[in-house]
C-alpha positions as CSV (number, residue, x, y, z in Angstrom):
1,X,0.1,0.2,0.0
2,X,2.6,2.4,0.7
3,X,4.1,2.4,-2.9
4,X,0.7,4.4,-3.6
5,X,1.1,6.8,-1.3
6,X,3.3,9.2,-3.2
7,X,1.1,8.9,-6.2
8,X,-2.0,9.6,-3.9
9,X,-0.4,12.4,-2.2
10,X,1.0,14.3,-5.6
11,X,-2.5,13.4,-7.1
12,X,-4.2,15.2,-4.3
13,X,-1.7,18.1,-4.5
14,X,-2.4,18.5,-8.3
15,X,-6.2,18.2,-8.0
16,X,-6.1,20.7,-5.2
17,X,-3.9,23.1,-7.2
18,X,-6.0,22.8,-10.3
19,X,-9.1,23.8,-8.2
20,X,-7.1,27.0,-7.2
21,X,-6.6,26.0,-3.6
22,X,-3.7,28.1,-2.4
23,X,-0.4,26.2,-2.9
24,X,0.3,26.3,1.0
25,X,-3.1,24.8,1.9
26,X,-3.0,22.3,-1.0
27,X,0.4,21.0,0.4
28,X,-0.7,20.7,4.1
29,X,-4.0,18.8,3.0
30,X,-1.9,16.7,0.7
31,X,0.6,15.9,3.3
32,X,-2.4,15.0,5.9
33,X,-3.9,12.6,3.2
34,X,-0.6,11.0,2.5
35,X,-0.2,10.5,6.5
36,X,-3.5,9.2,7.0
37,X,-3.3,6.8,4.2
38,X,-0.1,5.4,5.3
39,X,-1.5,4.5,8.7
40,X,-0.4,7.4,11.0
41,X,-2.8,9.0,13.2
42,X,-4.0,13.0,12.5
43,X,-1.3,14.1,15.3
44,X,1.7,12.0,14.4
45,X,1.1,13.1,10.7
46,X,1.1,16.9,11.6
47,X,4.2,16.5,13.9
48,X,6.2,14.6,11.1
49,X,5.1,17.2,8.7
50,X,6.2,19.9,11.0
51,X,9.3,18.2,11.7
52,X,10.5,18.3,8.2
53,X,9.9,22.1,7.8
54,X,13.5,23.2,8.3
55,X,17.0,22.0,7.5
56,X,17.7,22.5,3.6
57,X,14.5,24.2,2.8
58,X,14.8,26.7,5.6
59,X,18.2,27.5,4.2
60,X,16.7,27.8,0.7
61,X,14.1,30.1,2.1
62,X,16.7,32.2,3.8
63,X,18.7,32.5,0.7
64,X,15.7,33.4,-1.4
65,X,14.9,36.3,1.2
66,X,18.6,37.8,1.1
67,X,18.4,37.4,-2.7
68,X,15.3,39.5,-2.8
69,X,16.9,42.1,-0.7
70,X,19.9,42.2,-3.2
71,X,17.6,42.4,-6.0
72,X,15.6,45.3,-4.2
73,X,19.2,46.9,-3.8
74,X,20.2,46.5,-7.5
75,X,16.7,47.9,-8.5
76,X,17.3,50.9,-6.3
77,X,20.3,51.7,-8.4
78,X,18.0,52.3,-11.3
79,X,19.8,49.8,-13.6
80,X,16.6,47.5,-13.8
81,X,14.5,50.4,-15.0
82,X,17.4,51.1,-17.7
83,X,17.1,47.7,-18.7
84,X,13.0,47.8,-18.8
85,X,13.5,51.2,-20.8
86,X,15.8,49.5,-23.4
87,X,13.6,46.4,-23.9
88,X,10.4,48.7,-24.1
89,X,12.2,51.3,-26.8
90,X,13.9,48.6,-28.8
91,X,11.5,45.5,-28.6
92,X,8.3,46.9,-28.4
93,X,7.4,45.7,-31.9
94,X,9.5,42.4,-32.0
95,X,7.4,40.0,-30.1
96,X,9.9,37.0,-30.7
97,X,12.8,39.0,-29.8
98,X,11.5,40.3,-26.6
99,X,10.4,36.9,-25.4
100,X,13.8,35.5,-26.4
101,X,15.5,38.3,-24.5
102,X,13.3,37.6,-21.4
103,X,14.5,33.9,-21.6
104,X,18.2,35.1,-21.9
105,X,17.8,37.3,-19.1
106,X,16.4,34.9,-17.0
107,X,19.3,32.3,-17.9
108,X,21.7,34.9,-16.6
109,X,20.3,34.7,-13.2
110,X,21.4,31.1,-12.8
111,X,24.9,31.3,-13.8
112,X,26.2,35.1,-14.3
113,X,24.0,37.1,-11.6
114,X,23.2,34.6,-8.9
115,X,19.8,36.0,-7.9
116,X,17.8,33.1,-9.0
117,X,13.9,34.1,-9.2
118,X,14.5,37.4,-7.3
119,X,14.7,39.4,-10.4
120,X,11.2,38.4,-11.7
121,X,9.0,40.8,-9.3
122,X,11.4,43.7,-10.3
123,X,11.9,43.3,-14.0
124,X,8.3,41.8,-15.1
125,X,5.6,44.0,-13.5
126,X,6.7,47.3,-15.4
127,X,6.7,45.2,-18.5
128,X,3.1,43.9,-18.1
129,X,1.7,47.0,-19.8
130,X,4.1,46.5,-22.8
131,X,2.9,42.8,-23.0
132,X,-0.7,44.0,-23.0
133,X,-0.2,46.8,-25.8
134,X,1.6,43.8,-27.8
135,X,-1.1,41.5,-26.9
136,X,1.4,38.9,-25.9
137,X,0.0,35.7,-24.4
138,X,1.5,35.7,-20.8
139,X,1.8,32.0,-20.8
140,X,4.5,32.4,-23.5
141,X,6.4,34.9,-21.1
142,X,5.9,32.2,-18.2
143,X,7.6,29.6,-20.7
144,X,10.5,31.9,-21.4
145,X,11.0,32.8,-17.7
146,X,10.7,29.2,-16.9
147,X,13.3,27.9,-19.5
148,X,15.7,30.5,-18.2
149,X,15.4,29.3,-14.7
150,X,15.8,25.5,-15.5
151,X,17.9,25.0,-18.9
152,X,21.0,26.9,-17.7
153,X,21.4,24.6,-14.4
154,X,20.8,21.6,-16.7
155,X,23.3,22.5,-19.2
156,X,25.8,24.9,-18.1
157,X,28.4,23.9,-15.1
158,X,28.5,27.3,-13.7
159,X,26.5,28.8,-10.7
160,X,23.4,26.6,-10.0
161,X,24.6,24.2,-12.7
162,X,27.6,23.4,-11.2
163,X,25.9,22.5,-7.9
164,X,23.3,20.5,-9.9
165,X,25.9,18.5,-11.8
166,X,28.1,18.0,-8.8
167,X,25.4,16.5,-6.9
168,X,24.7,14.2,-9.9
169,X,28.4,13.3,-9.8
170,X,28.7,12.9,-6.0
171,X,25.6,10.6,-5.6
172,X,26.5,8.4,-8.6
173,X,29.7,7.8,-6.8
174,X,27.9,7.0,-3.7
175,X,25.6,4.4,-5.4
176,X,28.7,2.8,-7.1
177,X,29.4,4.5,-10.3
178,X,32.2,7.1,-10.7
179,X,32.2,9.4,-13.5
180,X,34.1,12.7,-14.3
181,X,32.2,16.2,-14.0
182,X,33.1,17.0,-17.6
183,X,31.2,13.7,-18.7
184,X,28.2,15.0,-16.7
185,X,28.2,18.2,-18.3
186,X,28.4,16.8,-21.7
187,X,25.5,14.3,-21.2
188,X,23.2,16.9,-19.8
189,X,23.5,18.8,-23.1
190,X,21.0,16.1,-24.5
191,X,18.1,16.7,-22.4
192,X,18.9,20.5,-22.6
193,X,18.3,20.5,-26.3
194,X,14.8,19.1,-25.4
195,X,14.3,22.4,-23.3
196,X,15.2,24.7,-26.2
197,X,12.8,22.8,-28.6
198,X,10.1,23.4,-25.8
199,X,11.1,27.1,-25.7
200,X,11.0,27.5,-29.5
201,X,7.3,25.6,-29.6
202,X,5.8,27.6,-26.9
203,X,6.7,30.9,-28.2
204,X,6.4,30.7,-32.0
205,X,3.7,27.8,-32.3
206,X,1.5,27.4,-29.3
207,X,1.2,30.9,-28.0
208,X,2.0,32.9,-31.0
209,X,-1.6,34.2,-31.5
210,X,-2.4,37.6,-30.0
211,X,-4.2,37.4,-26.4
212,X,-6.0,40.3,-24.9
213,X,-6.5,40.8,-21.3
214,X,-8.5,43.6,-19.5
215,X,-5.6,45.0,-17.8
216,X,-4.7,48.5,-16.7
217,X,-1.3,49.7,-16.3
218,X,0.7,48.3,-13.5
219,X,2.7,50.6,-11.1
220,X,5.3,48.5,-9.2
221,X,5.1,48.9,-5.5
222,X,8.9,48.6,-4.6
223,X,11.8,50.7,-4.1
224,X,12.6,52.6,-7.2
225,X,15.2,55.4,-7.8
226,X,14.1,59.0,-8.4
227,X,15.6,59.1,-11.8
228,X,14.7,56.1,-14.1
229,X,16.5,57.0,-17.1
230,X,18.5,54.7,-19.3
231,X,21.9,56.8,-18.9
232,X,24.5,54.9,-17.6
233,X,25.9,56.2,-14.3
234,X,28.8,55.4,-11.9
235,X,26.0,53.7,-9.5
236,X,25.3,51.4,-12.3
237,X,28.9,50.7,-12.4
238,X,29.1,50.1,-8.7
239,X,26.1,47.9,-9.0
240,X,27.8,45.6,-11.6
241,X,30.7,45.5,-9.4
242,X,28.6,44.5,-6.5
243,X,27.1,41.8,-8.8
244,X,30.5,40.4,-9.8
245,X,31.5,40.4,-6.1
246,X,28.3,38.3,-5.1
247,X,29.1,35.9,-8.2
248,X,32.6,35.2,-7.5
249,X,32.0,34.6,-3.6
250,X,29.2,32.5,-4.4
251,X,31.1,30.3,-6.8
252,X,34.1,30.1,-4.4
253,X,32.0,29.4,-1.2
254,X,29.4,27.4,-2.8
255,X,26.8,29.3,-0.8
256,X,24.1,31.4,-2.2
257,X,23.5,33.0,1.3
258,X,27.2,34.2,1.5
259,X,27.0,35.6,-1.9
260,X,24.0,37.4,-1.6
261,X,25.0,38.9,1.8
262,X,28.1,40.1,0.2
263,X,26.4,41.7,-2.6
264,X,24.1,43.5,-0.3
265,X,26.9,45.0,1.7
266,X,28.8,45.9,-1.2
267,X,25.9,48.1,-2.4
268,X,25.7,49.8,0.8
269,X,29.7,50.3,1.1
270,X,29.8,51.6,-2.4
271,X,26.9,54.1,-1.7
272,X,24.5,52.9,-4.2
273,X,21.9,52.4,-1.6
274,X,22.0,55.0,1.3
275,X,22.5,53.4,4.9
276,X,19.3,55.0,6.0
277,X,17.5,52.7,3.4
278,X,18.9,49.4,4.6
279,X,15.7,48.6,6.7
280,X,13.5,49.5,3.7
281,X,15.5,47.3,1.5
282,X,15.5,44.5,3.4
283,X,11.7,44.8,4.2
284,X,10.8,44.9,0.5
285,X,13.1,41.9,-0.1
286,X,11.4,40.0,2.9
287,X,7.8,40.9,1.2
288,X,8.8,40.1,-2.3
289,X,10.3,36.6,-1.5
290,X,8.9,35.7,1.7
291,X,5.7,33.9,0.3
292,X,7.8,31.8,-2.0
293,X,10.2,31.1,1.0
294,X,7.4,29.7,3.1
295,X,6.3,27.4,0.4
296,X,9.7,25.9,0.1
297,X,9.7,25.5,4.0
298,X,6.2,23.8,3.9
299,X,7.2,21.8,0.7
300,X,10.2,20.6,3.0
301,X,7.7,19.1,5.4
302,X,5.5,17.4,2.6
303,X,8.7,15.8,1.2
304,X,9.9,14.8,4.8
305,X,6.5,13.2,5.5
306,X,6.5,11.1,2.2
307,X,10.2,9.9,2.8
308,X,10.0,9.1,6.6
309,X,6.6,6.8,6.1
310,X,8.8,5.1,3.5
311,X,6.5,5.9,0.7
312,X,9.3,7.0,-1.4
313,X,11.3,3.7,-0.9
314,X,8.2,1.6,-1.6
315,X,7.7,3.3,-4.9
316,X,11.3,2.8,-6.0
317,X,11.0,-1.0,-5.0
318,X,7.8,-1.6,-6.6
319,X,9.7,-0.3,-10.0
320,X,11.9,-3.3,-10.0
321,X,8.9,-5.6,-11.0
322,X,9.4,-3.8,-14.6
323,X,12.9,-4.8,-15.0
324,X,11.8,-7.9,-17.4
325,X,10.6,-5.1,-19.9
326,X,12.4,-3.8,-22.8
327,X,15.2,-1.3,-22.1
328,X,13.0,1.8,-23.8
329,X,10.0,0.9,-21.6
330,X,12.2,0.6,-18.4
331,X,13.7,3.8,-19.0
332,X,10.5,5.4,-19.5
333,X,9.0,3.9,-16.2
334,X,12.3,5.3,-14.4
335,X,11.7,8.7,-15.8
336,X,8.1,9.0,-15.0
337,X,9.1,7.9,-11.5
338,X,11.3,10.7,-11.3
339,X,8.4,13.0,-12.7
340,X,6.2,11.9,-9.9
341,X,8.6,12.4,-7.0
342,X,10.0,15.8,-8.3
343,X,6.5,17.3,-8.6
344,X,5.6,16.2,-5.0
345,X,9.0,17.3,-3.4
346,X,9.2,20.5,-5.9
347,X,12.8,20.3,-6.1
348,X,15.1,18.7,-8.9
349,X,18.1,19.3,-6.5
350,X,16.5,17.2,-3.6
351,X,15.4,14.6,-5.9
352,X,18.9,13.7,-7.2
353,X,19.9,11.7,-4.1
354,X,16.7,9.8,-3.7
355,X,16.6,8.8,-7.6
356,X,20.6,7.7,-7.9
357,X,20.0,5.0,-5.3
358,X,17.7,3.4,-7.8
359,X,19.1,4.5,-11.3
360,X,22.6,3.6,-10.7
361,X,22.2,-0.3,-9.9
362,X,19.2,-0.5,-12.5
363,X,21.6,1.5,-15.2
364,X,24.5,-1.0,-14.6
365,X,22.1,-4.1,-14.9
366,X,20.9,-2.6,-18.0
367,X,24.4,-2.1,-19.3
368,X,24.1,1.4,-19.6
369,X,27.3,3.8,-19.7
370,X,28.0,6.3,-17.0
371,X,27.0,9.1,-19.1
372,X,23.7,7.4,-20.0
373,X,23.2,6.8,-16.4
374,X,24.0,10.5,-15.8
375,X,21.5,11.6,-18.4
376,X,18.8,9.4,-16.9
377,X,19.5,10.8,-13.2
378,X,19.8,14.4,-14.4
379,X,16.6,14.3,-16.5
380,X,14.3,12.4,-14.1
381,X,15.5,15.1,-11.5
382,X,14.8,18.0,-13.5
383,X,11.2,16.3,-14.6
384,X,8.5,18.1,-12.8
385,X,10.5,21.1,-11.7
386,X,8.8,22.8,-14.6
387,X,5.0,22.3,-14.0
388,X,5.1,21.6,-10.4
389,X,3.1,24.0,-8.4
390,X,5.4,24.0,-5.4
391,X,8.6,24.6,-7.5
392,X,10.2,27.9,-7.2
393,X,10.7,27.5,-11.1
394,X,6.9,28.0,-11.6
395,X,6.3,30.3,-8.1
396,X,8.8,32.8,-9.5
397,X,7.5,33.7,-13.1
398,X,3.8,33.8,-11.2
399,X,5.0,36.4,-8.9
400,X,6.0,38.8,-11.5
401,X,3.2,37.9,-14.2
402,X,0.4,38.1,-11.6
403,X,1.4,41.5,-10.0
404,X,-1.9,42.9,-11.3
405,X,-4.1,39.8,-10.6
406,X,-4.5,38.6,-14.3
407,X,-2.2,35.4,-14.6
408,X,-3.3,32.1,-12.7
409,X,-0.5,30.2,-11.3
410,X,-1.9,26.6,-12.2
411,X,-3.2,27.3,-15.8
412,X,-1.2,29.8,-17.1
413,X,2.3,28.8,-15.4
414,X,2.3,25.2,-14.3
415,X,0.2,23.6,-17.1
416,X,1.9,25.5,-20.1
417,X,5.3,24.7,-18.8
418,X,4.6,21.2,-17.8
419,X,3.6,20.6,-21.3
420,X,6.2,22.3,-23.1
421,X,9.3,21.2,-21.1
422,X,8.4,17.8,-19.3
423,X,7.5,16.1,-22.9
424,X,10.6,17.3,-24.6
425,X,12.9,16.3,-21.4
426,X,11.3,12.9,-21.4
427,X,11.9,12.1,-25.2
428,X,15.4,13.7,-25.1
429,X,16.2,12.0,-21.7
430,X,15.2,8.7,-23.5
431,X,17.2,9.4,-26.3
432,X,20.4,10.5,-24.3
433,X,20.1,7.1,-22.3
434,X,20.1,5.2,-25.5
435,X,22.8,6.8,-27.4
436,X,25.4,7.7,-25.0
């Protein structure tokens, strides 16, 4: 029975979300259902759920809040509005180029400017009126943002990508298969190509038609500089230096929290943000990212509950009965197991250690090469990151696109990104596991 607990919990989460129940409440209710189905009492279920609301997820939430404050400080310098003005002035009649530019800017947040999703509530709301004038389907914007939040860490071994690929390498080694980091990077290019296909399809095929919304211009409610022109100033120079410092510290320390903290302090030391505004910047950063941070903490309780009752292990064990099937079908089953687990946990990074325990021995018995196993693990981990209601990869785009209340988290972000990225990931992940 335990092997069904994960499926029941994830299905409950999806159903609640589709009926537009807030993701926090959906997580709690789905966790309670999982606990009761597994045989725990209501009180024991809640205690186990609360027990998991800490650890790595709390650390992630703190990093998001600090990254939010860093992003607000960057915005205070005026450089964000300068970027908005450039996009508005030069790309106002170039829909495809604008959406690809947004995907590119989003990609930088994973590898070059380590602020992750914190840039979205600052960059996107001022562009909403432009999207509406151009009649751009916001689902295409959500797809572009999600591509930038996921594809870089899959393909590029810098910043978040380095962390992701190191996790794959380390957990493969722990499960009995060594592999060079360079081989992991090369192998992950295959599923990454699937993400590129999904981006092109979403922008130029699925959501190419104009979409009108009854939306008035949105005025962002965050700290803004007095002058919002596009002229490059000394403050912009110091802002770029602060961003570079944050990037360097983050790469060498391997800690987002330290990188964000150094970036914030540098902004104050260089005088980009006056000392008297320190409290305001931190408050705005907390307001901007607190909801996402708290969702990640609650998601930690949800995933902890599923793992502690043995539901994840039971699901993995149950998969062994399909080993007699052909290699193609077995790989598909393994990828779908990864999809279910990642949607429930909401973190591709946290899913890798769970999957490696199953995929390495299975891969070795199937005669797969180390690179093929790496593709299998990395793709299965990434599956569900796009499309999961509790993933920061979907929560981030919604935080910017729903600033005026006209963008639905499930139907306008989760469903479109699930379709356009998870399907190509499965196809290209299967191809990669077979040919490498």
